[in-house]
N, CA and C atoms of all chains as a GROMACS GRO file, in nm:
protein
  591
    1MET      N    1 -10.563   5.246 -13.389
    1MET     CA    2 -10.467   5.188 -13.485
    1MET      C    3 -10.343   5.278 -13.496
    2LYS      N    4 -10.227   5.214 -13.495
    2LYS     CA    5 -10.102   5.290 -13.501
    2LYS      C    6 -10.080   5.346 -13.643
    3ASN      N    7 -10.026   5.466 -13.650
    3ASN     CA    8  -9.996   5.526 -13.780
    3ASN      C    9  -9.875   5.454 -13.843
    4PRO      N   10  -9.892   5.394 -13.961
    4PRO     CA   11  -9.779   5.321 -14.021
    4PRO      C   12  -9.658   5.410 -14.051
    5LEU      N   13  -9.682   5.541 -14.065
    5LEU     CA   14  -9.572   5.632 -14.096
    5LEU      C   15  -9.481   5.657 -13.974
    6ASP      N   16  -9.524   5.613 -13.855
    6ASP     CA   17  -9.437   5.625 -13.737
    6ASP      C   18  -9.319   5.530 -13.747
    7SER      N   19  -9.336   5.423 -13.826
    7SER     CA   20  -9.225   5.328 -13.842
    7SER      C   21  -9.166   5.342 -13.982
    8LEU      N   22  -9.034   5.327 -13.990
    8LEU     CA   23  -8.966   5.340 -14.118
    8LEU      C   24  -9.012   5.231 -14.215
    9TRP      N   25  -9.022   5.109 -14.165
    9TRP     CA   26  -9.066   4.999 -14.252
    9TRP      C   27  -9.212   5.015 -14.292
   10GLY      N   28  -9.294   5.067 -14.201
   10GLY     CA   29  -9.434   5.096 -14.234
   10GLY      C   30  -9.442   5.197 -14.347
   11THR      N   31  -9.354   5.296 -14.344
   11THR     CA   32  -9.350   5.400 -14.448
   11THR      C   33  -9.312   5.338 -14.582
   12VAL      N   34  -9.210   5.252 -14.581
   12VAL     CA   35  -9.164   5.189 -14.705
   12VAL      C   36  -9.273   5.098 -14.762
   13ILE      N   37  -9.338   5.022 -14.675
   13ILE     CA   38  -9.444   4.931 -14.722
   13ILE      C   39  -9.561   5.010 -14.779
   14CYS      N   40  -9.598   5.121 -14.713
   14CYS     CA   41  -9.705   5.209 -14.766
   14CYS      C   42  -9.666   5.261 -14.904
   15GLY      N   43  -9.540   5.298 -14.920
   15GLY     CA   44  -9.492   5.349 -15.049
   15GLY      C   45  -9.501   5.242 -15.157
   16LEU      N   46  -9.467   5.118 -15.122
   16LEU     CA   47  -9.474   5.008 -15.220
   16LEU      C   48  -9.619   4.981 -15.259
   17ILE      N   49  -9.708   4.981 -15.160
   17ILE     CA   50  -9.850   4.956 -15.187
   17ILE      C   51  -9.907   5.067 -15.276
   18LEU      N   52  -9.872   5.192 -15.244
   18LEU     CA   53  -9.919   5.306 -15.324
   18LEU      C   54  -9.867   5.296 -15.468
   19THR      N   55  -9.742   5.253 -15.483
   19THR     CA   56  -9.683   5.235 -15.617
   19THR      C   57  -9.764   5.133 -15.696
   20LEU      N   58  -9.796   5.023 -15.631
   20LEU     CA   59  -9.872   4.914 -15.696
   20LEU      C   60 -10.010   4.963 -15.739
   21ILE      N   61 -10.077   5.036 -15.650
   21ILE     CA   62 -10.212   5.088 -15.681
   21ILE      C   63 -10.206   5.185 -15.799
   22LEU      N   64 -10.115   5.282 -15.791
   22LEU     CA   65 -10.104   5.382 -15.898
   22LEU      C   66 -10.063   5.317 -16.030
   23TYR      N   67  -9.973   5.219 -16.024
   23TYR     CA   68  -9.929   5.150 -16.145
   23TYR      C   69 -10.048   5.084 -16.215
   24ASN      N   70 -10.131   5.015 -16.138
   24ASN     CA   71 -10.246   4.946 -16.198
   24ASN      C   72 -10.348   5.045 -16.255
   25ILE      N   73 -10.369   5.156 -16.186
   25ILE     CA   74 -10.463   5.258 -16.236
   25ILE      C   75 -10.413   5.314 -16.370
   26ILE      N   76 -10.285   5.350 -16.374
   26ILE     CA   77 -10.229   5.410 -16.495
   26ILE      C   78 -10.222   5.310 -16.609
   27LYS      N   79 -10.183   5.188 -16.579
   27LYS     CA   80 -10.176   5.083 -16.682
   27LYS      C   81 -10.315   5.062 -16.743
   28PHE      N   82 -10.417   5.057 -16.658
   28PHE     CA   83 -10.555   5.039 -16.705
   28PHE      C   84 -10.599   5.160 -16.788
   29ALA      N   85 -10.567   5.280 -16.740
   29ALA     CA   86 -10.609   5.403 -16.810
   29ALA      C   87 -10.542   5.417 -16.946
   30MET      N   88 -10.421   5.361 -16.960
   30MET     CA   89 -10.347   5.376 -17.086
   30MET      C   90 -10.393   5.277 -17.193
   31GLN      N   91 -10.475   5.179 -17.154
   31GLN     CA   92 -10.517   5.078 -17.252
   31GLN      C   93 -10.629   5.129 -17.343
   32MET      N   94  -8.144   7.413 -17.887
   32MET     CA   95  -8.243   7.444 -17.784
   32MET      C   96  -8.291   7.317 -17.713
   33ASP      N   97  -8.314   7.210 -17.796
   33ASP     CA   98  -8.355   7.082 -17.738
   33ASP      C   99  -8.248   7.027 -17.646
   34PHE      N  100  -8.120   7.055 -17.685
   34PHE     CA  101  -8.009   7.006 -17.602
   34PHE      C  102  -8.015   7.068 -17.462
   35ILE      N  103  -8.044   7.198 -17.458
   35ILE     CA  104  -8.052   7.266 -17.327
   35ILE      C  105  -8.173   7.216 -17.250
   36GLN      N  106  -8.290   7.213 -17.318
   36GLN     CA  107  -8.413   7.176 -17.248
   36GLN      C  108  -8.412   7.029 -17.203
   37LEU      N  109  -8.379   6.940 -17.296
   37LEU     CA  110  -8.389   6.797 -17.263
   37LEU      C  111  -8.259   6.738 -17.210
   38GLY      N  112  -8.146   6.776 -17.272
   38GLY     CA  113  -8.018   6.720 -17.229
   38GLY      C  114  -7.974   6.775 -17.095
   39LEU      N  115  -7.949   6.907 -17.092
   39LEU     CA  116  -7.904   6.970 -16.966
   39LEU      C  117  -8.016   6.972 -16.863
   40GLY      N  118  -8.140   6.991 -16.910
   40GLY     CA  119  -8.254   6.995 -16.818
   40GLY      C  120  -8.270   6.866 -16.741
   41ARG      N  121  -8.258   6.754 -16.811
   41ARG     CA  122  -8.275   6.624 -16.744
   41ARG      C  123  -8.159   6.597 -16.648
   42TRP      N  124  -8.039   6.638 -16.691
   42TRP     CA  125  -7.920   6.622 -16.607
   42TRP      C  126  -7.939   6.700 -16.476
   43LEU      N  127  -7.980   6.826 -16.490
   43LEU     CA  128  -8.003   6.910 -16.372
   43LEU      C  129  -8.114   6.853 -16.284
   44HIS      N  130  -8.221   6.804 -16.348
   44HIS     CA  131  -8.334   6.744 -16.276
   44HIS      C  132  -8.286   6.627 -16.189
   45ILE      N  133  -8.200   6.543 -16.248
   45ILE     CA  134  -8.151   6.426 -16.176
   45ILE      C  135  -8.053   6.468 -16.066
   46LEU      N  136  -7.961   6.561 -16.099
   46LEU     CA  137  -7.865   6.608 -15.998
   46LEU      C  138  -7.936   6.665 -15.875
   47ALA      N  139  -8.028   6.757 -15.901
   47ALA     CA  140  -8.100   6.821 -15.789
   47ALA      C  141  -8.189   6.720 -15.719
   48GLY      N  142  -8.249   6.629 -15.797
   48GLY     CA  143  -8.337   6.527 -15.739
   48GLY      C  144  -8.263   6.432 -15.646
   49VAL      N  145  -8.140   6.396 -15.686
   49VAL     CA  146  -8.058   6.309 -15.600
   49VAL      C  147  -8.029   6.380 -15.468
   50MET      N  148  -7.997   6.511 -15.478
   50MET     CA  149  -7.968   6.586 -15.355
   50MET      C  150  -8.093   6.596 -15.267
   51TRP      N  151  -8.208   6.626 -15.329
   51TRP     CA  152  -8.334   6.640 -15.253
   51TRP      C  153  -8.372   6.508 -15.185
   52ILE      N  154  -8.385   6.403 -15.266
   52ILE     CA  155  -8.433   6.277 -15.210
   52ILE      C  156  -8.324   6.214 -15.123
   53GLY      N  157  -8.196   6.237 -15.160
   53GLY     CA  158  -8.088   6.186 -15.076
   53GLY      C  159  -8.093   6.244 -14.936
   54LEU      N  160  -8.116   6.376 -14.928
   54LEU     CA  161  -8.126   6.439 -14.795
   54LEU      C  162  -8.255   6.398 -14.724
   55LEU      N  163  -8.362   6.378 -14.802
   55LEU     CA  164  -8.487   6.328 -14.741
   55LEU      C  165  -8.462   6.192 -14.675
   56TYR      N  166  -8.390   6.104 -14.745
   56TYR     CA  167  -8.359   5.972 -14.689
   56TYR      C  168  -8.263   5.985 -14.571
   57TYR      N  169  -8.169   6.082 -14.579
   57TYR     CA  170  -8.080   6.105 -14.465
   57TYR      C  171  -8.162   6.139 -14.341
   58PHE      N  172  -8.258   6.233 -14.356
   58PHE     CA  173  -8.341   6.271 -14.241
   58PHE      C  174  -8.415   6.150 -14.186
   59ASN      N  175  -8.478   6.073 -14.276
   59ASN     CA  176  -8.566   5.965 -14.231
   59ASN      C  177  -8.492   5.839 -14.187
   60PHE      N  178  -8.387   5.803 -14.261
   60PHE     CA  179  -8.318   5.678 -14.230
   60PHE      C  180  -8.206   5.697 -14.128
   61VAL      N  181  -8.152   5.821 -14.116
   61VAL     CA  182  -8.037   5.842 -14.029
   61VAL      C  183  -8.067   5.939 -13.913
   62GLN      N  184  -8.110   6.062 -13.946
   62GLN     CA  185  -8.114   6.166 -13.843
   62GLN      C  186  -8.221   6.143 -13.736
   63VAL      N  187  -8.339   6.095 -13.777
   63VAL     CA  188  -8.445   6.071 -13.678
   63VAL      C  189  -8.397   5.971 -13.572
   64GLY      N  190  -8.340   5.862 -13.616
   64GLY     CA  191  -8.288   5.761 -13.523
   64GLY      C  192  -8.171   5.813 -13.442
   65ALA      N  193  -8.084   5.892 -13.507
   65ALA     CA  194  -7.966   5.946 -13.438
   65ALA      C  195  -8.008   6.042 -13.327
   66LEU      N  196  -8.108   6.127 -13.354
   66LEU     CA  197  -8.153   6.223 -13.252
   66LEU      C  198  -8.221   6.152 -13.136
   67LYS      N  199  -8.290   6.042 -13.168
   67LYS     CA  200  -8.355   5.963 -13.063
   67LYS      C  201  -8.248   5.903 -12.970
   68ALA      N  202  -8.144   5.848 -13.032
   68ALA     CA  203  -8.034   5.789 -12.952
   68ALA      C  204  -7.960   5.898 -12.875
   69ALA      N  205  -7.941   6.015 -12.940
   69ALA     CA  206  -7.866   6.123 -12.876
   69ALA      C  207  -7.941   6.182 -12.758
   70ALA      N  208  -8.075   6.174 -12.762
   70ALA     CA  209  -8.155   6.229 -12.652
   70ALA      C  210  -8.126   6.154 -12.522
   71ALA      N  211  -8.088   6.027 -12.534
   71ALA     CA  212  -8.061   5.944 -12.416
   71ALA      C  213  -7.938   5.993 -12.340
   72ASP      N  214  -7.836   6.042 -12.411
   72ASP     CA  215  -7.715   6.090 -12.341
   72ASP      C  216  -7.686   6.238 -12.369
   73ASN      N  217  -7.792   6.309 -12.413
   73ASN     CA  218  -7.781   6.456 -12.430
   73ASN      C  219  -7.670   6.499 -12.526
   74THR      N  220  -7.654   6.432 -12.638
   74THR     CA  221  -7.547   6.467 -12.732
   74THR      C  222  -7.601   6.513 -12.868
   75GLY      N  223  -7.729   6.547 -12.871
   75GLY     CA  224  -7.792   6.583 -12.999
   75GLY      C  225  -7.771   6.726 -13.043
   76ALA      N  226  -7.715   6.811 -12.955
   76ALA     CA  227  -7.704   6.954 -12.987
   76ALA      C  228  -7.623   6.980 -13.114
   77GLY      N  229  -7.517   6.903 -13.133
   77GLY     CA  230  -7.432   6.922 -13.252
   77GLY      C  231  -7.510   6.898 -13.380
   78ILE      N  232  -7.597   6.799 -13.377
   78ILE     CA  233  -7.677   6.768 -13.497
   78ILE      C  234  -7.776   6.881 -13.524
   79THR      N  235  -7.850   6.922 -13.421
   79THR     CA  236  -7.953   7.024 -13.443
   79THR      C  237  -7.891   7.162 -13.472
   80LYS      N  238  -7.772   7.188 -13.416
   80LYS     CA  239  -7.711   7.320 -13.437
   80LYS      C  240  -7.631   7.328 -13.568
   81HIS      N  241  -7.554   7.225 -13.598
   81HIS     CA  242  -7.463   7.235 -13.712
   81HIS      C  243  -7.504   7.155 -13.835
   82VAL      N  244  -7.565   7.039 -13.815
   82VAL     CA  245  -7.596   6.953 -13.930
   82VAL      C  246  -7.733   6.984 -13.991
   83ALA      N  247  -7.836   6.983 -13.907
   83ALA     CA  248  -7.974   6.997 -13.958
   83ALA      C  249  -7.996   7.126 -14.038
   84PRO      N  250  -7.951   7.244 -13.990
   84PRO     CA  251  -7.976   7.365 -14.069
   84PRO      C  252  -7.912   7.360 -14.208
   85ARG      N  253  -7.789   7.306 -14.216
   85ARG     CA  254  -7.722   7.296 -14.346
   85ARG      C  255  -7.795   7.196 -14.437
   86ALA      N  256  -7.831   7.083 -14.379
   86ALA     CA  257  -7.902   6.981 -14.457
   86ALA      C  258  -8.036   7.036 -14.507
   87LEU      N  259  -8.106   7.110 -14.421
   87LEU     CA  260  -8.235   7.167 -14.460
   87LEU      C  261  -8.221   7.272 -14.569
   88PHE      N  262  -8.111   7.347 -14.567
   88PHE     CA  263  -8.089   7.448 -14.671
   88PHE      C  264  -8.081   7.382 -14.809
   89TYR      N  265  -7.991   7.284 -14.822
   89TYR     CA  266  -7.976   7.215 -14.951
   89TYR      C  267  -8.101   7.137 -14.987
   90PHE      N  268  -8.167   7.078 -14.887
   90PHE     CA  269  -8.289   7.000 -14.906
   90PHE      C  270  -8.399   7.084 -14.970
   91ARG      N  271  -8.428   7.201 -14.912
   91ARG     CA  272  -8.544   7.276 -14.962
   91ARG      C  273  -8.516   7.344 -15.096
   92TRP      N  274  -8.389   7.387 -15.117
   92TRP     CA  275  -8.359   7.451 -15.246
   92TRP      C  276  -8.340   7.348 -15.357
   93ALA      N  277  -8.289   7.230 -15.323
   93ALA     CA  278  -8.279   7.122 -15.423
   93ALA      C  279  -8.420   7.083 -15.469
   94ALA      N  280  -8.517   7.088 -15.377
   94ALA     CA  281  -8.655   7.056 -15.413
   94ALA      C  282  -8.707   7.155 -15.518
   95VAL      N  283  -8.676   7.282 -15.500
   95VAL     CA  284  -8.720   7.385 -15.596
   95VAL      C  285  -8.654   7.363 -15.732
   96VAL      N  286  -8.522   7.341 -15.731
   96VAL     CA  287  -8.450   7.322 -15.857
   96VAL      C  288  -8.501   7.197 -15.929
   97THR      N  289  -8.526   7.089 -15.853
   97THR     CA  290  -8.576   6.965 -15.914
   97THR      C  291  -8.710   6.992 -15.984
   98TRP      N  292  -8.799   7.063 -15.915
   98TRP     CA  293  -8.932   7.089 -15.972
   98TRP      C  294  -8.920   7.177 -16.098
   99LEU      N  295  -8.840   7.283 -16.088
   99LEU     CA  296  -8.826   7.374 -16.202
   99LEU      C  297  -8.762   7.304 -16.323
  100ALA      N  298  -8.660   7.223 -16.297
  100ALA     CA  299  -8.596   7.149 -16.407
  100ALA      C  300  -8.694   7.049 -16.467
  101GLY      N  301  -8.777   6.987 -16.382
  101GLY     CA  302  -8.880   6.894 -16.430
  101GLY      C  303  -8.979   6.967 -16.520
  102ALA      N  304  -9.020   7.085 -16.478
  102ALA     CA  305  -9.114   7.165 -16.558
  102ALA      C  306  -9.050   7.204 -16.691
  103MET      N  307  -8.919   7.233 -16.685
  103MET     CA  308  -8.845   7.270 -16.806
  103MET      C  309  -8.841   7.152 -16.904
  104ILE      N  310  -8.818   7.032 -16.853
  104ILE     CA  311  -8.815   6.914 -16.941
  104ILE      C  312  -8.952   6.894 -17.006
  105LEU      N  313  -9.058   6.908 -16.927
  105LEU     CA  314  -9.192   6.889 -16.982
  105LEU      C  315  -9.222   6.993 -17.090
  106GLY      N  316  -9.176   7.116 -17.067
  106GLY     CA  317  -9.191   7.222 -17.168
  106GLY      C  318  -9.333   7.236 -17.218
  107LYS      N  319  -9.350   7.223 -17.351
  107LYS     CA  320  -9.484   7.241 -17.410
  107LYS      C  321  -9.580   7.127 -17.372
  108HIS      N  322  -9.525   7.020 -17.313
  108HIS     CA  323  -9.610   6.909 -17.271
  108HIS      C  324  -9.647   6.917 -17.122
  109PHE      N  325  -9.619   7.031 -17.061
  109PHE     CA  326  -9.647   7.051 -16.918
  109PHE      C  327  -9.792   7.018 -16.885
  110LEU      N  328  -9.884   7.073 -16.963
  110LEU     CA  329 -10.027   7.049 -16.935
  110LEU      C  330 -10.069   6.907 -16.974
  111ASP      N  331 -10.005   6.851 -17.079
  111ASP     CA  332 -10.035   6.712 -17.116
  111ASP      C  333 -10.011   6.620 -16.997
  112ALA      N  334  -9.904   6.650 -16.922
  112ALA     CA  335  -9.870   6.567 -16.806
  112ALA      C  336  -9.959   6.598 -16.687
  113PHE      N  337  -9.967   6.725 -16.651
  113PHE     CA  338 -10.040   6.762 -16.529
  113PHE      C  339 -10.191   6.741 -16.540
  114LEU      N  340 -10.244   6.758 -16.662
  114LEU     CA  341 -10.390   6.741 -16.678
  114LEU      C  342 -10.426   6.606 -16.741
  115PHE      N  343 -10.327   6.520 -16.757
  115PHE     CA  344 -10.348   6.385 -16.812
  115PHE      C  345 -10.423   6.392 -16.945
  116LEU      N  346 -10.370   6.476 -17.037
  116LEU     CA  347 -10.438   6.497 -17.165
  116LEU      C  348 -10.401   6.391 -17.269
  117LYS      N  349 -10.279   6.334 -17.259
  117LYS     CA  350 -10.236   6.233 -17.356
  117LYS      C  351 -10.187   6.110 -17.281
  118PRO      N  352 -10.232   5.990 -17.320
  118PRO     CA  353 -10.192   5.868 -17.248
  118PRO      C  354 -10.041   5.851 -17.230
  119ALA      N  355  -9.963   5.890 -17.332
  119ALA     CA  356  -9.818   5.875 -17.322
  119ALA      C  357  -9.761   5.955 -17.204
  120TYR      N  358  -9.834   6.058 -17.162
  120TYR     CA  359  -9.786   6.144 -17.052
  120TYR      C  360  -9.852   6.109 -16.918
  121TYR      N  361  -9.933   6.002 -16.914
  121TYR     CA  362  -9.994   5.962 -16.787
  121TYR      C  363  -9.888   5.927 -16.681
  122PRO      N  364  -9.790   5.841 -16.718
  122PRO     CA  365  -9.692   5.803 -16.613
  122PRO      C  366  -9.615   5.923 -16.556
  123ILE      N  367  -9.565   6.011 -16.643
  123ILE     CA  368  -9.489   6.125 -16.591
  123ILE      C  369  -9.583   6.226 -16.526
  124GLY      N  370  -9.712   6.223 -16.566
  124GLY     CA  371  -9.811   6.308 -16.498
  124GLY      C  372  -9.824   6.270 -16.351
  125VAL      N  373  -9.823   6.140 -16.324
  125VAL     CA  374  -9.829   6.094 -16.184
  125VAL      C  375  -9.704   6.139 -16.110
  126GLY      N  376  -9.586   6.121 -16.176
  126GLY     CA  377  -9.461   6.166 -16.115
  126GLY      C  378  -9.462   6.315 -16.088
  127ALA      N  379  -9.514   6.392 -16.184
  127ALA     CA  380  -9.516   6.538 -16.170
  127ALA      C  381  -9.606   6.580 -16.053
  128TRP      N  382  -9.721   6.515 -16.040
  128TRP     CA  383  -9.812   6.548 -15.930
  128TRP      C  384  -9.752   6.510 -15.794
  129LEU      N  385  -9.690   6.391 -15.789
  129LEU     CA  386  -9.628   6.348 -15.662
  129LEU      C  387  -9.516   6.445 -15.623
  130GLY      N  388  -9.435   6.485 -15.722
  130GLY     CA  389  -9.326   6.579 -15.695
  130GLY      C  390  -9.379   6.714 -15.648
  131THR      N  391  -9.491   6.756 -15.706
  131THR     CA  392  -9.550   6.884 -15.667
  131THR      C  393  -9.604   6.879 -15.524
  132ILE      N  394  -9.670   6.769 -15.491
  132ILE     CA  395  -9.720   6.751 -15.354
  132ILE      C  396  -9.603   6.752 -15.256
  133MET      N  397  -9.495   6.683 -15.294
  133MET     CA  398  -9.378   6.677 -15.206
  133MET      C  399  -9.312   6.813 -15.189
  134LEU      N  400  -9.307   6.891 -15.298
  134LEU     CA  401  -9.251   7.027 -15.289
  134LEU      C  402  -9.336   7.113 -15.194
  135PHE      N  403  -9.467   7.099 -15.206
  135PHE     CA  404  -9.559   7.170 -15.116
  135PHE      C  405  -9.530   7.129 -14.970
  136ASN      N  406  -9.515   7.000 -14.946
  136ASN     CA  407  -9.486   6.953 -14.809
  136ASN      C  408  -9.356   7.013 -14.755
  137VAL      N  409  -9.254   7.021 -14.842
  137VAL     CA  410  -9.125   7.076 -14.799
  137VAL      C  411  -9.140   7.220 -14.754
  138TRP      N  412  -9.204   7.303 -14.837
  138TRP     CA  413  -9.206   7.448 -14.811
  138TRP      C  414  -9.319   7.492 -14.720
  139MET      N  415  -9.430   7.417 -14.718
  139MET     CA  416  -9.544   7.461 -14.638
  139MET      C  417  -9.555   7.388 -14.503
  140LEU      N  418  -9.498   7.268 -14.495
  140LEU     CA  419  -9.510   7.192 -14.370
  140LEU      C  420  -9.375   7.167 -14.302
  141ILE      N  421  -9.279   7.114 -14.377
  141ILE     CA  422  -9.152   7.076 -14.312
  141ILE      C  423  -9.071   7.198 -14.271
  142TRP      N  424  -9.043   7.288 -14.365
  142TRP     CA  425  -8.954   7.401 -14.336
  142TRP      C  426  -9.011   7.497 -14.230
  143PRO      N  427  -9.136   7.542 -14.238
  143PRO     CA  428  -9.187   7.632 -14.134
  143PRO      C  429  -9.184   7.568 -13.995
  144ASN      N  430  -9.212   7.438 -13.988
  144ASN     CA  431  -9.211   7.372 -13.858
  144ASN      C  432  -9.068   7.345 -13.809
  145GLN      N  433  -8.977   7.315 -13.902
  145GLN     CA  434  -8.837   7.294 -13.861
  145GLN      C  435  -8.777   7.424 -13.806
  146LYS      N  436  -8.821   7.538 -13.859
  146LYS     CA  437  -8.770   7.666 -13.807
  146LYS      C  438  -8.808   7.682 -13.659
  147LYS      N  439  -8.928   7.636 -13.623
  147LYS     CA  440  -8.969   7.641 -13.482
  147LYS      C  441  -8.887   7.542 -13.399
  148ILE      N  442  -8.870   7.420 -13.451
  148ILE     CA  443  -8.798   7.315 -13.378
  148ILE      C  444  -8.653   7.356 -13.352
  149LEU      N  445  -8.588   7.416 -13.454
  149LEU     CA  446  -8.446   7.450 -13.443
  149LEU      C  447  -8.422   7.586 -13.378
  150GLY      N  448  -8.531   7.654 -13.340
  150GLY     CA  449  -8.518   7.782 -13.270
  150GLY      C  450  -8.488   7.900 -13.361
  151MET      N  451  -8.514   7.885 -13.491
  151MET     CA  452  -8.491   7.997 -13.583
  151MET      C  453  -8.604   8.100 -13.572
  152VAL      N  454  -8.721   8.054 -13.529
  152VAL     CA  455  -8.830   8.147 -13.494
  152VAL      C  456  -8.877   8.109 -13.354
  153SER      N  457  -8.930   8.208 -13.280
  153SER     CA  458  -8.969   8.178 -13.143
  153SER      C  459  -9.096   8.094 -13.139
  154ALA      N  460  -9.098   7.999 -13.045
  154ALA     CA  461  -9.215   7.912 -13.028
  154ALA      C  462  -9.216   7.859 -12.885
  155THR      N  463  -9.337   7.838 -12.832
  155THR     CA  464  -9.348   7.781 -12.698
  155THR      C  465  -9.317   7.631 -12.706
  156ASP      N  466  -9.300   7.567 -12.590
  156ASP     CA  467  -9.272   7.423 -12.588
  156ASP      C  468  -9.386   7.344 -12.654
  157ALA      N  469  -9.510   7.389 -12.627
  157ALA     CA  470  -9.627   7.320 -12.686
  157ALA      C  471  -9.625   7.335 -12.838
  158GLU      N  472  -9.591   7.454 -12.885
  158GLU     CA  473  -9.585   7.477 -13.030
  158GLU      C  474  -9.472   7.395 -13.093
  159LYS      N  475  -9.361   7.383 -13.020
  159LYS     CA  476  -9.248   7.304 -13.072
  159LYS      C  477  -9.286   7.156 -13.081
  160ASN      N  478  -9.358   7.107 -12.981
  160ASN     CA  479  -9.399   6.966 -12.983
  160ASN      C  480  -9.492   6.938 -13.100
  161LYS      N  481  -9.585   7.031 -13.124
  161LYS     CA  482  -9.678   7.016 -13.236
  161LYS      C  483  -9.600   7.022 -13.369
  162ALA      N  484  -9.505   7.117 -13.375
  162ALA     CA  485  -9.424   7.134 -13.496
  162ALA      C  486  -9.344   7.007 -13.526
  163ARG      N  487  -9.291   6.944 -13.420
  163ARG     CA  488  -9.215   6.820 -13.437
  163ARG      C  489  -9.300   6.713 -13.504
  164ARG      N  490  -9.423   6.700 -13.457
  164ARG     CA  491  -9.512   6.595 -13.510
  164ARG      C  492  -9.549   6.624 -13.657
  165VAL      N  493  -9.583   6.748 -13.685
  165VAL     CA  494  -9.624   6.785 -13.822
  165VAL      C  495  -9.507   6.766 -13.919
  166ALA      N  496  -9.389   6.817 -13.879
  166ALA     CA  497  -9.271   6.806 -13.967
  166ALA      C  498  -9.234   6.659 -13.989
  167PHE      N  499  -9.243   6.580 -13.881
  167PHE     CA  500  -9.210   6.437 -13.890
  167PHE      C  501  -9.303   6.366 -13.987
  168LEU      N  502  -9.435   6.389 -13.971
  168LEU     CA  503  -9.531   6.319 -14.057
  168LEU      C  504  -9.522   6.366 -14.203
  169ALA      N  505  -9.494   6.495 -14.224
  169ALA     CA  506  -9.478   6.545 -14.361
  169ALA      C  507  -9.355   6.483 -14.426
  170SER      N  508  -9.248   6.469 -14.347
  170SER     CA  509  -9.125   6.410 -14.397
  170SER      C  510  -9.145   6.261 -14.430
  171ARG      N  511  -9.217   6.192 -14.340
  171ARG     CA  512  -9.247   6.049 -14.365
  171ARG      C  513  -9.339   6.034 -14.486
  172THR      N  514  -9.434   6.126 -14.501
  172THR     CA  515  -9.524   6.122 -14.616
  172THR      C  516  -9.442   6.136 -14.745
  173ASN      N  517  -9.347   6.228 -14.745
  173ASN     CA  518  -9.262   6.247 -14.863
  173ASN      C  519  -9.178   6.123 -14.891
  174THR      N  520  -9.130   6.058 -14.786
  174THR     CA  521  -9.052   5.934 -14.805
  174THR      C  522  -9.141   5.828 -14.870
  175MET      N  523  -9.264   5.818 -14.822
  175MET     CA  524  -9.360   5.722 -14.880
  175MET      C  525  -9.387   5.756 -15.027
  176LEU      N  526  -9.412   5.885 -15.055
  176LEU     CA  527  -9.444   5.927 -15.193
  176LEU      C  528  -9.324   5.914 -15.287
  177SER      N  529  -9.202   5.916 -15.230
  177SER     CA  530  -9.083   5.909 -15.316
  177SER      C  531  -9.075   5.774 -15.388
  178LEU      N  532  -9.134   5.670 -15.331
  178LEU     CA  533  -9.127   5.538 -15.397
  178LEU      C  534  -9.203   5.538 -15.529
  179PRO      N  535  -9.335   5.571 -15.528
  179PRO     CA  536  -9.403   5.581 -15.659
  179PRO      C  537  -9.346   5.692 -15.747
  180LEU      N  538  -9.302   5.803 -15.689
  180LEU     CA  539  -9.243   5.912 -15.768
  180LEU      C  540  -9.127   5.859 -15.852
  181LEU      N  541  -9.033   5.789 -15.788
  181LEU     CA  542  -8.915   5.740 -15.860
  181LEU      C  543  -8.952   5.630 -15.959
  182PHE      N  544  -9.053   5.551 -15.924
  182PHE     CA  545  -9.098   5.446 -16.016
  182PHE      C  546  -9.152   5.509 -16.145
  183PHE      N  547  -9.242   5.608 -16.129
  183PHE     CA  548  -9.304   5.668 -16.247
  183PHE      C  549  -9.205   5.753 -16.327
  184MET      N  550  -9.109   5.816 -16.257
  184MET     CA  551  -9.006   5.891 -16.328
  184MET      C  552  -8.922   5.798 -16.415
  185SER      N  553  -8.878   5.687 -16.355
  185SER     CA  554  -8.787   5.599 -16.428
  185SER      C  555  -8.859   5.517 -16.534
  186ALA      N  556  -8.991   5.505 -16.523
  186ALA     CA  557  -9.066   5.424 -16.620
  186ALA      C  558  -9.147   5.509 -16.716
  187SER      N  559  -9.111   5.637 -16.729
  187SER     CA  560  -9.198   5.726 -16.807
  187SER      C  561  -9.151   5.754 -16.948
  188GLY      N  562  -9.027   5.716 -16.982
  188GLY     CA  563  -8.976   5.756 -17.112
  188GLY      C  564  -8.937   5.641 -17.202
  189GLY      N  565  -8.963   5.657 -17.332
  189GLY     CA  566  -8.914   5.567 -17.436
  189GLY      C  567  -8.939   5.420 -17.410
  190ILE      N  568  -8.833   5.341 -17.423
  190ILE     CA  569  -8.844   5.195 -17.412
  190ILE      C  570  -8.894   5.152 -17.274
  191PHE      N  571  -8.861   5.231 -17.173
  191PHE     CA  572  -8.902   5.194 -17.038
  191PHE      C  573  -9.053   5.197 -17.023
  192ARG      N  574  -9.116   5.301 -17.082
  192ARG     CA  575  -9.261   5.311 -17.074
  192ARG      C  576  -9.328   5.197 -17.150
  193THR      N  577  -9.270   5.163 -17.266
  193THR     CA  578  -9.327   5.055 -17.346
  193THR      C  579  -9.321   4.923 -17.269
  194VAL      N  580  -9.208   4.898 -17.206
  194VAL     CA  581  -9.190   4.772 -17.133
  194VAL      C  582  -9.282   4.767 -17.010
  195VAL      N  583  -9.288   4.876 -16.935
  195VAL     CA  584  -9.360   4.876 -16.808
  195VAL      C  585  -9.511   4.889 -16.827
  196PHE      N  586  -9.553   4.976 -16.920
  196PHE     CA  587  -9.696   5.002 -16.932
  196PHE      C  588  -9.759   4.943 -17.060
  197GLY      N  589  -9.676   4.883 -17.145
  197GLY     CA  590  -9.729   4.819 -17.264
  197GLY      C  591  -9.756   4.914 -17.380
   0.00000   0.00000   0.00000
C-alpha cells in the first residue's frame, strides 16, 4: 500500500480525517 | 501582567505560528515540487544553497517561539491543558500536544536530516538518501498534524469553544 503522505492531497485528506476523529473524541469527552 | 501574558503572548504566538506553519506549507506545497522540477534541468542548486538554509533558520526558530509563547499563554493552566485535567482545556490540550509533537519533529527529525541533505554536516550518499526520506516524511507528518492543530487552536477559546464543542 502506498504511503498517503507521499502525495500532497493524501496528506491533506489524512489531516482532515484526523481532525474529524479528534473532534469527535474531544466533543464526547467534554459531555 | 495579564496584558503581557494574554494580549502580547497571544499576538506573539500567532505571529511566530504564521511564520512556522507558513514556511512548513512553503516547503510542502512549493519547494518539494520545485526541486523535483529543477532536478530535470539541473537548476535546483540556487534553492538548496540560498533559499532552503534561510527558510529552515526562520522555520525552526519560529517553531520554538510559537511553542514558548503558547506555554506562556497557558500559564498556570499549562498542566490543565497538557494533562487534560479540566474539560474546558481539552481542546487546547489537543492543540498543545500536536504543537509539541510538531516541534519535536522539527528539531529531532527535520533539522538534523536537512543538515545532511544540504551538506552542512558530512554524510555519505546512502546517508543523504535516508535523510531525505526521513525529513520528507516528518515534514509531511507536520503538514498533516497542522490541520487538527489549527482547528483546535481556533476553536479553543470563549464563544468559539461553546459553538464548536457545545
